NUFI-162231 format. One record per residue (C-alpha): residue in one letter; x, y, z; residue number from 1. Coordinates in Angstrom, 3 decimals, always signed. Example, Ala and Ser with C-alpha at 12.3 -4.5 7.8 and 13.67 -1.06 7.14 Angstrom:
BEGIN
(A,(+12.300,-4.500,+7.800),1) (S,(+13.670,-1.060,+7.140),2) 
//
This chain:
BEGIN
(M,(-8.493,+50.755,-76.636),1) (H,(-10.374,+49.830,-73.483),2) (E,(-14.383,+50.363,-73.117),3) (I,(-15.313,+51.687,-69.432),4) (I,(-18.984,+51.724,-68.349),5) (C,(-19.382,+54.700,-66.043),6) (P,(-21.429,+53.651,-62.491),7) (H,(-23.340,+56.824,-62.378),8) (C,(-24.746,+57.231,-65.847),9) (S,(-23.784,+53.469,-67.407),10) (K,(-22.485,+55.296,-70.592),11) (A,(-19.536,+53.558,-72.042),12) (F,(-16.751,+55.438,-73.159),13) (K,(-13.257,+54.638,-74.304),14) (V,(-9.887,+55.080,-73.063),15) (D,(-6.516,+54.617,-74.702),16) (E,(-3.453,+52.638,-72.779),17) (S,(-1.990,+55.760,-70.891),18) (G,(-5.517,+56.622,-69.617),19) (Y,(-6.246,+52.934,-68.519),20) (A,(-2.629,+52.439,-67.128),21) (E,(-3.622,+55.806,-65.199),22) (I,(-6.986,+54.651,-64.035),23) (L,(-5.328,+51.411,-62.931),24) (K,(-2.522,+53.395,-61.042),25) (Q,(-5.288,+55.164,-59.325),26) (V,(-6.973,+52.129,-58.131),27) (R,(-3.677,+50.554,-56.982),28) (D,(-2.923,+53.231,-54.450),29) (A,(-1.086,+53.195,-51.325),30) (D,(-3.376,+51.717,-49.040),31) (F,(-4.060,+48.753,-51.270),32) (D,(-0.257,+48.569,-51.661),33) (R,(+0.173,+48.452,-47.922),34) (Q,(-2.618,+46.003,-47.553),35) (L,(-1.242,+43.863,-50.023),36) (H,(+2.467,+44.067,-48.467),37) (D,(+0.700,+42.878,-45.014),38) (R,(-0.819,+40.131,-46.261),39) (L,(+2.152,+38.847,-48.473),40) (E,(+4.263,+39.255,-44.863),41) (L,(+1.546,+37.330,-43.267),42) (A,(+1.617,+34.433,-45.519),43) (E,(+5.575,+34.129,-45.423),44) (R,(+5.404,+34.126,-41.744),45) (E,(+2.779,+31.493,-41.961),46) (K,(+5.056,+29.529,-44.216),47) (Q,(+8.290,+29.882,-41.967),48) (H,(+6.093,+28.735,-39.172),49) (A,(+4.639,+25.838,-41.044),50) (V,(+8.493,+24.990,-41.807),51) (E,(+9.697,+25.274,-38.748),52) (L,(+7.066,+22.954,-37.075),53) (A,(+7.815,+20.611,-39.906),54) (T,(+11.621,+20.498,-38.955),55) (T,(+10.888,+20.711,-35.563),56) (K,(+8.701,+17.471,-35.460),57) (L,(+10.853,+15.582,-37.592),58) (N,(+13.853,+16.654,-35.587),59) (N,(+11.598,+15.411,-32.498),60) (D,(+11.032,+12.395,-34.064),61) (L,(+14.515,+11.449,-35.096),62) (Q,(+15.741,+12.348,-31.326),63) (R,(+12.996,+9.690,-29.921),64) (A,(+13.782,+7.440,-32.423),65) (A,(+17.549,+7.417,-31.580),66) (A,(+16.891,+7.697,-27.843),67) (A,(+15.117,+4.503,-28.253),68) (K,(+17.691,+2.893,-30.052),69) (D,(+20.395,+3.981,-27.346),70) (A,(+18.230,+2.640,-24.799),71) (E,(+17.785,-0.874,-26.576),72) (I,(+21.307,-0.883,-26.793),73) (Q,(+21.889,-0.032,-23.068),74) (E,(+19.496,-3.050,-22.203),75) (L,(+21.357,-5.490,-24.634),76) (K,(+24.558,-4.624,-22.918),77) (A,(+23.113,-4.844,-19.254),78) (K,(+21.973,-8.047,-20.612),79) (L,(+25.206,-9.555,-21.688),80) (E,(+26.753,-8.196,-18.581),81) (G,(+24.668,-9.710,-16.388),82) (S,(+24.862,-12.884,-18.316),83) (E,(+28.616,-12.714,-18.152),84) (V,(+28.563,-12.304,-14.632),85) (T,(+25.788,-15.086,-14.028),86) (Q,(+28.216,-17.448,-16.327),87) (R,(+31.284,-16.568,-13.826),88) (L,(+29.191,-16.912,-10.723),89) (A,(+28.596,-20.427,-12.027),90) (V,(+31.809,-20.926,-13.114),91) (T,(+33.262,-20.022,-9.613),92) (E,(+30.846,-21.953,-7.914),93) (A,(+31.584,-25.132,-10.036),94) (L,(+35.278,-24.888,-9.348),95) (S,(+34.510,-24.026,-5.612),96) (A,(+32.508,-27.331,-5.326),97) (V,(+35.564,-29.296,-6.857),98) (E,(+38.457,-27.901,-5.039),99) (K,(+35.953,-28.259,-1.754),100) (E,(+35.768,-31.924,-3.165),101) (R,(+39.156,-32.057,-3.610),102) (D,(+40.346,-30.897,-0.307),103) (T,(+37.820,-33.331,+1.447),104) (L,(+39.460,-36.450,-0.494),105) (A,(+42.893,-34.786,+0.497),106) (N,(+41.783,-34.598,+4.165),107) (A,(+40.385,-38.317,+4.146),108) (L,(+43.631,-39.615,+2.542),109) (A,(+45.690,-37.905,+4.884),110) (Q,(+43.330,-39.296,+7.559),111) (A,(+43.644,-42.943,+6.248),112) (E,(+47.377,-42.556,+6.044),113) (S,(+47.537,-41.339,+9.421),114) (D,(+45.199,-43.986,+10.669),115) (K,(+46.839,-46.562,+8.699),116) (K,(+50.494,-45.595,+9.976),117) (A,(+48.883,-45.442,+13.642),118) (A,(+47.567,-49.212,+12.871),119) (S,(+51.055,-50.129,+11.787),120) (E,(+53.022,-48.595,+14.876),121) (L,(+50.217,-50.467,+17.084),122) (A,(+50.799,-53.735,+15.540),123) (E,(+54.689,-53.286,+15.594),124) (A,(+54.230,-52.329,+18.949),125) (L,(+51.890,-55.352,+20.329),126) (L,(+53.924,-57.659,+18.232),127) (A,(+56.970,-56.477,+19.861),128) (S,(+55.405,-57.001,+23.345),129) (E,(+54.343,-60.312,+22.444),130) (L,(+57.861,-61.300,+20.991),131) (H,(+59.010,-59.720,+24.067),132) (K,(+56.827,-61.756,+26.445),133) (A,(+57.531,-64.994,+24.284),134) (S,(+61.071,-64.316,+24.585),135) (A,(+60.978,-64.030,+27.915),136) (A,(+59.135,-66.828,+28.845),137) (K,(+61.198,-69.279,+26.548),138) (E,(+64.208,-67.468,+28.217),139) (E,(+62.807,-68.628,+31.619),140) (E,(+62.059,-72.176,+30.142),141) (I,(+65.603,-72.475,+29.186),142) (Q,(+67.121,-71.138,+32.354),143) (A,(+64.792,-73.469,+34.088),144) (L,(+65.882,-76.506,+31.702),145) (K,(+69.409,-75.623,+32.105),146) (S,(+68.910,-75.595,+35.944),147) (K,(+67.030,-79.224,+35.678),148) (L,(+69.956,-80.270,+33.244),149) (E,(+72.668,-79.212,+35.522),150) (A,(+70.763,-80.884,+38.306),151) (S,(+69.629,-84.310,+36.329),152) (G,(+72.687,-84.705,+34.568),153) (V,(+73.413,-86.499,+31.263),154) (A,(+70.061,-88.175,+30.786),155) (Q,(+68.634,-84.941,+31.113),156) (R,(+70.381,-82.957,+28.493),157) (L,(+68.747,-84.919,+25.448),158) (A,(+65.442,-83.694,+26.971),159) (V,(+66.527,-80.186,+27.321),160) (T,(+68.273,-80.463,+23.865),161) (E,(+65.073,-81.544,+22.471),162) (A,(+63.012,-78.824,+24.696),163) (L,(+65.564,-76.053,+23.089),164) (S,(+64.908,-77.411,+19.783),165) (A,(+61.465,-77.307,+20.308),166) (V,(+61.497,-73.667,+21.698),167) (E,(+63.875,-72.461,+18.834),168) (K,(+61.446,-74.011,+16.570),169) (E,(+58.326,-72.153,+18.150),170) (R,(+60.843,-69.002,+17.996),171) (D,(+61.398,-69.604,+14.185),172) (T,(+57.593,-70.273,+13.712),173) (L,(+57.003,-66.933,+15.664),174) (A,(+59.609,-65.021,+13.497),175) (N,(+58.074,-66.404,+10.386),176) (A,(+54.449,-65.328,+11.707),177) (L,(+55.581,-62.050,+12.419),178) (R,(+57.389,-61.649,+8.909),179) (Q,(+54.307,-63.000,+6.997),180) (A,(+52.144,-60.417,+9.379),181) (E,(+54.483,-57.639,+8.165),182) (N,(+53.996,-58.625,+4.648),183) (D,(+50.036,-58.768,+5.186),184) (K,(+50.283,-55.484,+6.388),185) (R,(+52.700,-54.065,+3.570),186) (A,(+50.168,-55.720,+1.139),187) (A,(+47.069,-54.360,+3.101),188) (S,(+48.558,-50.948,+2.924),189) (E,(+49.366,-51.054,-0.566),190) (L,(+45.812,-52.596,-1.616),191) (A,(+44.478,-49.511,+0.494),192) (E,(+46.571,-46.893,-1.404),193) (A,(+45.793,-48.788,-4.682),194) (R,(+41.995,-48.301,-3.940),195) (L,(+42.479,-44.724,-2.723),196) (A,(+44.398,-43.782,-5.729),197) (S,(+41.788,-45.377,-7.783),198) (E,(+38.876,-43.493,-6.174),199) (L,(+40.829,-40.112,-6.157),200) (H,(+41.291,-40.940,-9.985),201) (K,(+37.699,-41.557,-10.629),202) (V,(+36.812,-38.442,-8.533),203) (S,(+39.709,-36.506,-10.445),204) (A,(+38.236,-37.508,-13.664),205) (T,(+34.521,-36.891,-12.735),206) (K,(+35.494,-33.480,-11.872),207) (E,(+37.571,-32.892,-14.755),208) (E,(+34.764,-33.650,-17.142),209) (E,(+32.421,-31.436,-15.338),210) (I,(+35.016,-28.774,-15.668),211) (Q,(+35.208,-29.477,-19.134),212) (G,(+31.520,-29.564,-19.394),213) (L,(+31.401,-26.048,-17.741),214) (K,(+34.278,-24.945,-20.036),215) (A,(+32.540,-26.113,-23.093),216) (K,(+29.245,-24.254,-21.819),217) (L,(+31.183,-21.325,-21.111),218) (D,(+32.596,-21.199,-24.565),219) (S,(+29.269,-21.784,-26.254),220) (V,(+27.841,-19.037,-24.021),221) (E,(+30.331,-16.691,-24.865),222) (L,(+30.024,-17.451,-28.415),223) (E,(+26.381,-16.957,-28.327),224) (R,(+26.773,-13.850,-26.568),225) (K,(+29.098,-12.756,-29.175),226) (L,(+26.603,-13.717,-31.883),227) (V,(+23.930,-11.917,-29.675),228) (L,(+25.974,-8.886,-29.517),229) (A,(+27.256,-8.844,-33.148),230) (E,(+23.567,-9.383,-34.266),231) (A,(+22.561,-6.120,-31.852),232) (V,(+25.260,-4.313,-33.382),233) (S,(+24.408,-4.959,-36.936),234) (A,(+20.509,-4.357,-36.287),235) (V,(+21.770,-0.863,-34.507),236) (E,(+24.080,-0.181,-37.582),237) (K,(+21.101,-1.141,-39.744),238) (E,(+18.649,+1.209,-38.018),239) (R,(+21.174,+3.786,-38.313),240) (D,(+21.867,+3.592,-41.634),241) (E,(+17.658,+3.581,-41.785),242) (L,(+17.815,+6.746,-39.841),243) (K,(+20.457,+8.332,-41.820),244) (N,(+18.269,+7.395,-45.267),245) (G,(+15.275,+8.654,-43.250),246) (I,(+16.891,+12.073,-42.414),247) (K,(+18.058,+12.487,-45.931),248) (Q,(+14.506,+11.431,-47.453),249) (A,(+13.124,+13.724,-44.740),250) (E,(+15.394,+16.506,-45.358),251) (L,(+14.299,+15.873,-49.440),252) (E,(+10.543,+15.725,-48.226),253) (K,(+10.979,+19.079,-46.354),254) (Q,(+12.551,+20.709,-49.507),255) (L,(+9.667,+19.498,-51.511),256) (A,(+7.461,+20.743,-48.955),257) (E,(+8.787,+23.935,-48.707),258) (K,(+9.067,+24.247,-52.599),259) (S,(+5.504,+23.014,-53.087),260) (L,(+4.391,+25.488,-49.880),261) (K,(+6.052,+28.264,-51.714),262) (D,(+4.561,+27.194,-55.105),263) (R,(+0.909,+27.105,-53.425),264) (Y,(+1.641,+30.182,-51.557),265) (E,(+2.563,+32.117,-54.633),266) (M,(-0.447,+30.277,-56.366),267) (Q,(-2.830,+31.530,-53.529),268) (I,(-1.207,+35.288,-53.675),269) (K,(-1.728,+35.300,-57.404),270) (D,(-5.323,+34.182,-57.062),271) (R,(-5.771,+36.593,-54.092),272) (D,(-4.400,+39.362,-56.296),273) (D,(-6.784,+38.423,-59.144),274) (T,(-9.757,+38.229,-56.540),275) (I,(-8.782,+41.496,-55.106),276) (E,(-8.597,+42.982,-58.753),277) (R,(-12.099,+41.457,-59.377),278) (L,(-13.633,+42.685,-56.124),279) (K,(-12.273,+46.233,-56.471),280) (D,(-13.760,+46.045,-60.339),281) (M,(-16.967,+44.632,-58.751),282) (K,(-17.124,+47.121,-56.411),283) (S,(-16.712,+49.706,-58.682),284) (R,(-19.644,+48.593,-60.513),285) (L,(-21.936,+48.312,-57.746),286) (S,(-24.141,+50.818,-55.661),287) (T,(-24.191,+50.921,-51.824),288) (K,(-27.299,+48.754,-51.697),289) (M,(-25.870,+46.495,-53.724),290) (I,(-22.736,+46.289,-52.033),291) (G,(-24.323,+45.488,-48.626),292) (E,(-26.612,+42.598,-50.398),293) (T,(-23.579,+41.274,-51.619),294) (L,(-22.104,+40.520,-48.275),295) (E,(-25.382,+39.239,-46.851),296) (Q,(-25.582,+36.567,-49.993),297) (H,(-21.664,+35.759,-49.096),298) (C,(-22.396,+35.217,-45.528),299) (E,(-26.169,+33.014,-46.338),300) (I,(-23.899,+30.965,-49.050),301) (E,(-21.134,+30.339,-46.796),302) (F,(-23.400,+28.983,-44.394),303) (N,(-25.548,+26.831,-46.682),304) (R,(-22.579,+25.159,-47.543),305) (V,(-22.027,+23.689,-43.901),306) (R,(-25.413,+23.806,-42.900),307) (S,(-26.111,+19.946,-43.635),308) (M,(-22.967,+18.687,-41.978),309) (A,(-22.422,+21.306,-39.088),310) (F,(-26.177,+22.675,-38.504),311) (P,(-28.493,+20.163,-39.516),312) (R,(-31.145,+21.572,-37.087),313) (A,(-30.858,+25.153,-37.394),314) (Y,(-32.772,+28.211,-38.588),315) (F,(-30.812,+30.839,-40.551),316) (E,(-33.153,+33.193,-42.403),317) (K,(-33.612,+36.867,-43.117),318) (D,(-35.328,+38.868,-40.545),319) (N,(-38.356,+40.227,-42.160),320) (D,(-40.362,+41.198,-39.235),321) (A,(-40.522,+44.836,-39.177),322) (R,(-43.416,+45.501,-36.811),323) (T,(-41.207,+46.978,-34.006),324) (G,(-39.938,+49.773,-36.698),325) (S,(-36.564,+48.168,-36.851),326) (K,(-35.245,+44.759,-38.261),327) (G,(-31.900,+43.106,-38.593),328) (D,(-30.459,+41.071,-41.426),329) (Y,(-30.460,+37.274,-40.539),330) (I,(-31.349,+35.517,-37.149),331) (F,(-29.630,+32.445,-36.385),332) (R,(-31.247,+29.788,-34.026),333) (D,(-30.269,+25.862,-33.308),334) (S,(-31.903,+23.379,-30.712),335) (D,(-31.287,+19.983,-29.990),336) (E,(-33.038,+16.697,-30.947),337) (A,(-35.624,+17.418,-28.169),338) (G,(-36.281,+20.897,-29.568),339) (T,(-34.753,+22.834,-26.913),340) (E,(-33.063,+25.981,-28.337),341) (I,(-29.453,+25.995,-27.860),342) (I,(-28.625,+29.290,-29.195),343) (S,(-30.026,+32.338,-30.926),344) (I,(-27.916,+35.252,-32.729),345) (M,(-29.211,+38.312,-34.458),346) (F,(-26.726,+39.519,-37.460),347) (E,(-26.356,+42.554,-38.934),348) (M,(-24.056,+42.768,-42.294),349) (K,(-22.365,+45.883,-43.253),350) (N,(-20.320,+46.874,-46.148),351) (E,(-19.233,+50.051,-48.271),352) (S,(-17.473,+50.917,-51.404),353) (D,(-13.875,+52.432,-51.442),354) (K,(-15.317,+55.448,-53.459),355) (T,(-17.853,+56.683,-50.722),356) (A,(-17.256,+59.966,-49.513),357) (T,(-18.441,+59.577,-45.966),358) (K,(-17.111,+56.558,-44.142),359) (S,(-19.075,+54.870,-41.474),360) (R,(-17.885,+53.117,-38.104),361) (N,(-18.957,+50.177,-36.451),362) (E,(-20.130,+51.747,-33.300),363) (D,(-22.687,+53.377,-35.293),364) (F,(-24.537,+50.214,-35.653),365) (L,(-24.146,+48.796,-32.515),366) (K,(-27.196,+50.479,-30.511),367) (E,(-29.411,+49.514,-33.163),368) (L,(-28.427,+45.707,-33.373),369) (D,(-28.673,+45.443,-29.736),370) (R,(-32.089,+46.898,-29.579),371) (D,(-33.220,+44.489,-32.552),372) (R,(-31.495,+41.589,-30.277),373) (V,(-33.567,+42.385,-27.435),374) (E,(-36.647,+42.582,-29.396),375) (K,(-36.233,+39.686,-31.381),376) (G,(-35.600,+37.562,-28.505),377) (C,(-31.769,+36.632,-29.341),378) (E,(-29.338,+35.630,-26.780),379) (Y,(-26.447,+37.040,-28.907),380) (A,(-25.813,+40.040,-31.487),381) (I,(-23.153,+39.790,-34.311),382) (L,(-21.990,+42.645,-36.422),383) (V,(-20.521,+41.432,-39.591),384) (S,(-18.713,+44.189,-41.200),385) (L,(-16.186,+45.419,-43.765),386) (L,(-16.024,+48.930,-42.384),387) (E,(-13.124,+50.422,-41.003),388) (P,(-10.646,+47.983,-43.028),389) (D,(-7.492,+49.864,-41.589),390) (S,(-8.620,+49.168,-38.072),391) (E,(-6.103,+46.944,-36.520),392) (L,(-8.815,+46.319,-33.678),393) (Y,(-11.283,+44.869,-35.999),394) (N,(-8.510,+43.264,-38.711),395) (A,(-7.246,+41.402,-35.758),396) (G,(-10.415,+38.912,-35.993),397) (I,(-12.971,+38.487,-33.446),398) (V,(-13.902,+41.742,-31.145),399) (D,(-16.146,+41.388,-28.144),400) (V,(-17.933,+44.526,-27.391),401) (F,(-19.387,+43.662,-23.987),402) (H,(-18.296,+46.803,-22.357),403) (R,(-20.744,+48.811,-24.660),404) (Y,(-23.464,+46.042,-25.197),405) (P,(-23.856,+42.824,-23.663),406) (K,(-23.168,+39.448,-25.460),407) (M,(-22.358,+41.470,-28.913),408) (Y,(-19.275,+40.805,-31.117),409) (V,(-17.872,+42.716,-34.305),410) (V,(-16.334,+40.217,-37.248),411) (R,(-15.104,+40.259,-40.195),412) (P,(-16.470,+37.849,-43.161),413) (Q,(-14.194,+35.401,-42.765),414) (F,(-14.804,+34.854,-39.019),415) (F,(-18.489,+34.395,-39.888),416) (L,(-18.655,+30.384,-39.666),417) (P,(-16.146,+30.291,-36.617),418) (I,(-17.863,+32.776,-34.376),419) (I,(-21.042,+30.446,-34.867),420) (T,(-19.335,+27.350,-34.212),421) (L,(-17.619,+28.801,-31.070),422) (L,(-20.760,+30.395,-29.640),423) (R,(-22.864,+27.279,-30.726),424) (N,(-20.258,+24.867,-29.151),425) (A,(-20.078,+26.858,-26.021),426) (A,(-23.917,+26.700,-25.646),427) (V,(-23.922,+22.874,-26.252),428) (N,(-21.452,+22.709,-23.546),429) (S,(-23.446,+24.790,-21.177),430) (L,(-26.929,+23.263,-22.035),431) (K,(-26.037,+20.055,-19.899),432) (Y,(-25.296,+22.727,-17.038),433) (K,(-28.443,+24.470,-17.969),434) (T,(-30.634,+21.171,-18.009),435) (E,(-29.225,+19.958,-14.533),436) (L,(-30.036,+23.543,-13.240),437) (A,(-33.638,+23.354,-14.783),438) (L,(-33.907,+19.734,-13.072),439) (V,(-32.563,+21.196,-9.740),440) (K,(-34.751,+24.060,-9.860),441) (A,(-37.923,+21.692,-10.873),442) (Q,(-36.897,+19.483,-8.132),443) (N,(-36.886,+22.182,-5.831),444) (I,(-40.274,+23.609,-6.868),445) (D,(-41.655,+19.971,-6.524),446) (I,(-40.221,+19.789,-2.889),447) (T,(-41.784,+22.918,-2.349),448) (Q,(-45.242,+22.122,-3.663),449) (F,(-44.897,+18.559,-1.984),450) (E,(-44.300,+20.498,+1.443),451) (N,(-47.120,+22.905,+0.605),452) (Q,(-49.480,+19.944,+0.072),453) (L,(-48.097,+18.082,+2.923),454) (E,(-49.139,+21.404,+5.194),455) (T,(-52.344,+21.547,+3.330),456) (F,(-53.241,+17.852,+3.936),457) (K,(-51.934,+18.267,+7.604),458) (S,(-54.099,+21.204,+8.318),459) (G,(-57.168,+19.459,+6.558),460) (F,(-56.702,+16.505,+8.497),461) (A,(-56.102,+18.185,+11.519),462) (K,(-59.433,+19.880,+10.904),463) (N,(-61.255,+16.817,+9.730),464) (Y,(-60.009,+15.108,+12.952),465) (D,(-61.134,+17.836,+15.210),466) (L,(-64.695,+17.702,+13.915),467) (A,(-64.565,+13.774,+13.874),468) (S,(-63.555,+14.031,+17.372),469) (R,(-65.866,+16.278,+18.483),470) (H,(-68.816,+13.925,+16.472),471) (F,(-67.389,+10.927,+17.876),472) (Q,(-67.655,+12.383,+21.367),473) (T,(-71.360,+13.489,+20.796),474) (A,(-72.119,+9.862,+19.980),475) (I,(-70.190,+8.996,+22.962),476) (N,(-72.504,+11.203,+25.210),477) (E,(-75.695,+9.849,+23.237),478) (I,(-74.611,+6.414,+23.802),479) (D,(-74.086,+7.008,+27.431),480) (K,(-77.459,+8.589,+27.623),481) (S,(-79.046,+5.749,+25.854),482) (I,(-77.119,+3.282,+28.097),483) (D,(-78.836,+5.214,+30.845),484) (H,(-82.137,+4.902,+29.442),485) (L,(-81.496,+1.336,+28.548),486) (Q,(-80.630,+0.551,+32.001),487) (K,(-83.662,+2.293,+33.456),488) (T,(-85.594,+0.105,+31.153),489) (K,(-83.938,-2.849,+32.012),490) (D,(-84.317,-2.217,+35.331),491) (A,(-88.017,-1.756,+34.851),492) (L,(-88.505,-5.042,+32.690),493) (I,(-86.418,-6.696,+35.605),494) (G,(-88.958,-5.472,+38.037),495) (A,(-91.779,-6.482,+35.805),496) (D,(-90.375,-10.049,+35.599),497) (R,(-89.639,-10.193,+39.321),498) (N,(-93.649,-9.294,+39.934),499) (L,(-94.730,-11.613,+37.190),500) (R,(-92.684,-14.304,+38.798),501) (L,(-94.318,-13.614,+42.214),502) (A,(-97.881,-13.549,+40.455),503) (N,(-97.040,-16.663,+38.840),504) (D,(-96.150,-18.304,+41.978),505) (K,(-99.269,-16.921,+43.964),506) (A,(-101.306,-18.187,+40.781),507) (Q,(-99.246,-21.742,+41.596),508) (D,(-100.268,-21.733,+44.956),509) (V,(-103.872,-21.515,+44.233),510) (T,(-105.973,-24.795,+44.437),511) (I,(-109.669,-25.603,+44.806),512) (K,(-109.220,-26.446,+48.380),513) (K,(-107.789,-23.004,+49.159),514) (L,(-110.782,-21.384,+47.129),515) (T,(-113.366,-23.154,+48.482),516) (R,(-112.099,-23.260,+52.060),517) (A,(-114.271,-20.849,+53.493),518) (N,(-117.036,-20.830,+50.668),519) (P,(-119.229,-23.858,+51.460),520) (T,(-121.311,-23.092,+48.398),521) (M,(-118.418,-23.530,+45.914),522) (A,(-117.172,-26.717,+47.883),523) (A,(-120.659,-28.318,+47.379),524) (K,(-120.823,-27.461,+43.705),525) (F,(-117.262,-28.857,+43.068),526) (A,(-118.102,-32.044,+44.854),527) (D,(-121.086,-32.356,+42.842),528) (L,(-119.143,-31.528,+39.999),529) (K,(-116.652,-34.441,+40.759),530) (N,(-119.386,-36.973,+41.633),531) (H,(-121.413,-36.403,+38.462),532) (T,(-118.730,-36.572,+35.863),533) (V,(-119.553,-35.669,+32.216),534) (P,(-119.357,-38.275,+29.489),535) (A,(-116.600,-37.662,+26.955),536) (V,(-118.078,-36.416,+23.595),537) (D,(-117.685,-38.892,+20.653),538) 
//
């Protein structure tokens, strides 16, 4: 037996197992099954997508590693081929240099032999010509002696005989000298040949040593190349084995990840089923007002969980201002460090029970939400709604209704935080441009005010200049009048000075004689005064 509480009268009544099963069957209706099936398919697609992404990433990593190793192998092969070509060129150059020196020595030897032969032939020709000349001279002497002998008789035959013996002796001496010269020439030729053979032997030995050294270097380089190639091949084979092991390990990890992912999704599906059951049960127990307040509490709890990390300076409180006759559910405002408001959002949360007879629509609340947004001075308006649960439009995620009301969105509760984050980040990015625009406007205002102040200053300055110019001209005129008056005064003073000077001159010309010239009385008085001098008073 199961005890069930009626949501209307709050009375408890008991049902048997069949009745409870019938109630559960009614709760799990076709819509719930279809929704559960859709969510299971979505979870399966997400799992397959994650597995495909992991497989693709692993294949890409393996392909990149294989391509890197192939490139490294090709680079090593190119280096080895380059070293082989370099070694072959070096050996070819060394052999060509040795052959060139060998040809040079052979040419020098042939030249020396030709020079020696030419010198021998020249010496033989000179010796033959000398012998011919000597023989001709001696023959002439013998004929002369014979003629003398025949002429002088027996006495002279002895002398002739002696002369003949002397001539024959000289001839023998010349023959011996000729043989000695031939012997010396042969010895010199043999000595030159021996020296040339010795030099050739030394040069051949040196070149042979160089050739042997080059061959030894070539063998060592070839051995080193083989060692490097063997090391590279071993390293590549080792990396190939490691890659194979890595592929096997990755396949094992992929299988484990798939199994773990499958188990996790099964666990999540089970938890979701339990949550759905719990929500179904909770919704069946709640009234319409409590259902709406539950969604508001859910959104407030979700926001408070991330407030300190994502929105440290944000304001998110219930809208309690009903002076205009209407109010929304929540107002969100965020500002920067300077206190400048970044964004403001008016929120409205709507939910209803599955058993409500009259189903509401989201469009029924948009007009009032837009009016609340305008009255409370918010930039955006968002309706967080669980209404119309079968609507593909609203179940797709964030839906903008700008075609009906400006800057208004309708979202499901799971997109409550993402929509705030998106709008806030967009506002932060545009805040810089707004600040720059405000600065430009302020600068334009400052420039306009500066121009106005400059024009005011110019007009005031021109007016003051005009007044000062007129006063200045008046003062100049007065000064000119004063100058004229002073000039007249000066002329009068100059005339008085001239009259005073004339008067002084006349006064200086006055003497006693002139005064008494026509006055005998005064002349007598002055004469008496001159004769009777008044004594000085002590």
